[in-house]
N, C-alpha and C positions, 0 to 999 in steps of 0.2 A: 288538401295537403293543412300543416301545423300550422296557425297564425303567430307563432313564434318554436324560433329553433336555436341552440349554441353549435357549433362547431369547433373542436376542438379548446374550445373557451381556456383559459387559463390565468391564475394571480398567484403568482409570490410576494412575503412578505419577507423581506431576511431570508431567503434562499430554503422560506418554508411554504410548499404549496397548498394555501388555502382553497384551489381549483386546480385541479389539474389534469388539463386536456378533456373536459368536459362536452359532451355532444349527447343533446337531450331535447325533447320536443313538448310543447304545450299546445293543445287541441282547443279549436271555439267550441261552447258549447260544453266543457268539461271541468269540473273539477280535481286540479291533482293536487297531491300534495309533496310537500319535498320533507322528510326525516333523516334524523340521522342523529349522534350524540354528539355533544357539544364542542364545538371545536373540529365540526366536522365539513363545512363549506358553505351550509345553507345562507345563512346572513350575507355573506361575501358575495354568493352567488348572485342573492338579487341586488346586493348593492352595485356591483356590475351592470346588471343589467337595466339599471335605471341611474345609471350616472352618477352617482354617488361618489365611486372610484373607479379608474381606469384600466381596461383592460392591458394584460401584456401582450397575451398573443391570442389568435382563433377571432371566431366573428361573432356575430348576432346578426339572424335573417327574421325581419319580421314580414309577414304574410307571403314570405316565398320571395318578394323583391327588393326591401332593402336590404341590402348587405351593409353591418357593420362594424367596424372596428373600432368604433367607441363612439359611447353614448352620452352627450351631455345631462344634467340635470334639467335642465331649462325646456331642453327639447324632449324630453320625456313624454308629455300627449300628447306631441305633432304625431309621435308612432302609435299613437293609439295607448300607450300604458298609463299607470298611475298606483298608488303604492297606501300602505298605513306603514308604519314603524313601531320596533318594540317600543322603542324609548318615545311616547306618543308627543308629537310637537304641533304645538296650536299657536294662534295669538292668544297669549295667557290676559292679556289686559284687556282684552276687547269678550263684549257679550257673547252667548254662544247665538244667538241668532246672526250678530254682525260676521263670526266664523265662518256661516254658509256663507250670505250675501257674497263676501271677499271672492269665494271659488266662482262664482256665478258670470263673471264676465272675462274675456279674456283681454281687458285692460290689463296693467299695473297693477299691483296691490294699492300703491297711495293712492293712485285714480279712485278705484274701486272704494275704498275706504270714506271718500267726497262723493261718492255719486250718487243722486237721488233715486234710488231702486225703486223699478214699477211694482206693478201690482203681478204681473208673473214670476218678477224675483221673489218678494214676498210670498207668494203661493208655494213657490218650489220649497224655499224655505222652511217652513209651515210643513209641508207632506215629508219631509228628508225627515225634522226631528220630530214629530209623530210617530213615524215607521221606527226609530232607534229611538223613542220611548223618555224623548228630552222637550218637548213641547214645551213644557209645564216650566223647567229651567230656562226658557231662552234670553230673557236678562238677566240671565247669573253672569259674572266676568267668567271665564273659562279656567283660570287658578281657583275660583273656589268650588268648581268642580270634585267628586270622589274620583277615583284612580279608574276604575270601572267608566264611570259615568263620561271621563275624558274619551277613552276608549271607543264610546260609542259617538261621540262627536266626532273624531276622526275617522268613522265611516261613514257617519254621516254627510262631511266631506266629500266622501268618495259616489256617494249618491250624485249627490247635488252635479259634482262635476259630468257625469254621465247622462242625467236626464236632463242635463240644460245645456246642450250641444259645445258646451268647454272642449274643444278638440272632438273626437270619434273613439270614445276609451272603451275598447274592447277587451284588456288584460289588464285586471286585476292584481295585483300582490297584497297578502294579508301576513303580513311578517308577525306571529305568533297575537291573533285579534282575541282568545279566550284564553289569554293568560289572565286572573286576577279579576275573572268576571262572575258574579254572584249566577246561579243556576237560568234565574229570569233572562239574566241580558246576554247568557249563552243561546237561547233559546231566540232574542230576539236576533244575533250574527246569526244563528243556525239559518233561519229562516229567509234573510238578508244572502244569503250564498246562495242559498237554493234557489232563489228569483233571481240571480243574477246568472248563474247557471242555467234556467229554462229561456232567461233572453237571447242567451247562446254566446254568453260571453265567458273568455277565458278567464278563469278562476285560480291562480296560484296560492296554495297553502302551508303556510312554513306553522309547526307544530307538535308538542308535544305529547299529549292527550292521546291514547292510539286509540280509545273508545271514539272521538270523536272524528280521527283519520279514517278508522273505519267507517261509520258512519255517513261521511261529507263525499267522499272520496271515490272518485271513476277508476284513478290511477293515482299510484303514490313512484316515485323516486328517494331510493333509502342512499345519503351520503357517505361516505369512511374517505377523513384525512383527504378530503377533496376530490375523490375520486367517486365513480357509480358504483356502488355493491349489487344491487338493484334493483329491479323494476316490475308494477305489475298491478294487478289487482291486489285490495289490501289483504284480504283475507288470505293471499295463496302467500307471498313475498313476505306477512307480520309469521309467516309458523317456519318460514326459512331458517335453521340453523344458523349458518351465517349472520342474518339478520338476528337474531335473539342474540345472539353471543355480544356484535359490533355495538347493537343500541341498544339491549336489557343489561347486559354484562349478566348475560347467566351463560 
């Protein structure tokens, strides 16, 4: 059974359908790629699934049980979901390590800021920062990081949520995580994604780099004007003439 489904999901803006009656499934233990030309509805889809914008109609089904007509952003973790953003969102005036420590608690952000973190939290913060290559930057303010380092820090926060029991995170949305990264950073994120898949997580990847889509995705969906154009294994789908015409402009 899919860990996450949409049924006839619809979202429009001023009469223009960004997502139009979309029914798709996401499986645990797989990386699912979502591709399509700019304006095809990729980010709108993720934003509706994670409560950033409301759904107009249709439903979201989580783990075959929770049938939702609306997801509130503050409820996302309770449904086992987390995400990154195209425009990285961090606590800019806080050190790198504090950006991690804040998410290692289910309490409010303000209480977390003044909490005396124990050895467990500090150990986990060190673990995830080392995994993404940012341990040496732990005392830097987040605002002083490079663009690529900021994206790595956001991914480290996702890992902190998963490994420290903040909710039961099984569904991870990554919205263009490779954009602006140097090759060594791309390798780090690639390893992280494969490890999450091997842990049985459902990883949903929005990405424009077709080489990375081919390498990482077990299954892909192609959107065009908010509708499903094609789905299947990357090699098969990316060879289709209609996909090439819609996405690659050929």
